[in-house]
N, C-alpha and C positions, 0 to 999 in steps of 0.2 A: 272100343272102336269109337271114333269121333262122331259118326252119324248117329249112333245110339245115344250118345250124350246130348247131342243137339236135339234129338227127338224127345228126350226126357225133359230138357229145359223148355222146349216148345210146349209140351203137354202141361207142364206146371204153369207156364205163362198163360195158356188158354183157360186155366181155372180162375184167373184174375178177372175182376170186372173191367169194363171197357176203358174207364179212366185210368186204371192202373196199367192196363196193357199199353195205352197210348204213352203214358209216362215212361214205361220200360222201353218202348220202341225209341222214344226221343233220346233217352239216356244211352241206349246202345248205339244209335246213329251218331251221337256226339263223340263216341269213342273211335269211330272209324272215319269220319269225315274230317279232312284237314282243311285249313283255311284256303289252301291252294285249290281244293276241289270245288269250292263254292263259287257261284256266279254273283253272289250278293256281297255288298260292302258291309262292314260292321254296323254302320248306321241303319242300313236296310234291315239287318237282322234284329236290331234293337226295335225298330218300328214294327216288324212282324211280331216280336214278343209282346209289345204293348197292345197290338190289336188282338192277339190271341188271348191275352189276359182280360181285355175288355169283353171279349166274346164269352169267355169262361165265366165272367162275373155277371153276365146278362146285361151288359151296358152297350151292346152293339145291335144295330138293326140288321137283320139278315133278309135279303130279298133274293128271289130266284134269278139265275143268270140271264134268262131271256128278258126279265123285267129290267134288269140293270142295263142291258144292251139297248132296250127301247128308250130308257131315260137318257142314255148317252146320245142316241140318234136324235132324239127330240132337242136336246141341249145344243147340239151342233148343226141342227137343221138337215140331218141326213135322212134319206128315204127310209121308210119302214121296211123291215125284212119281208121278203116275198113269200 
């Protein structure tokens, strides 16, 4: 039965560490997503890849979303969030 096979594969995947599961998920997604399905251009995907690699290598500064929004508001002279 297909569901049983999927459950077995899922159980095996869950035994992997987080990085391996992420890699597996990306590899699986790449097999089902077609170029027509994506809303990003090839150059955008390349930029995403560069940023993910920089983050994985520890070369990216990560800030919370609310802090990023405050920086944007300040840069453009927008009022602070209420």
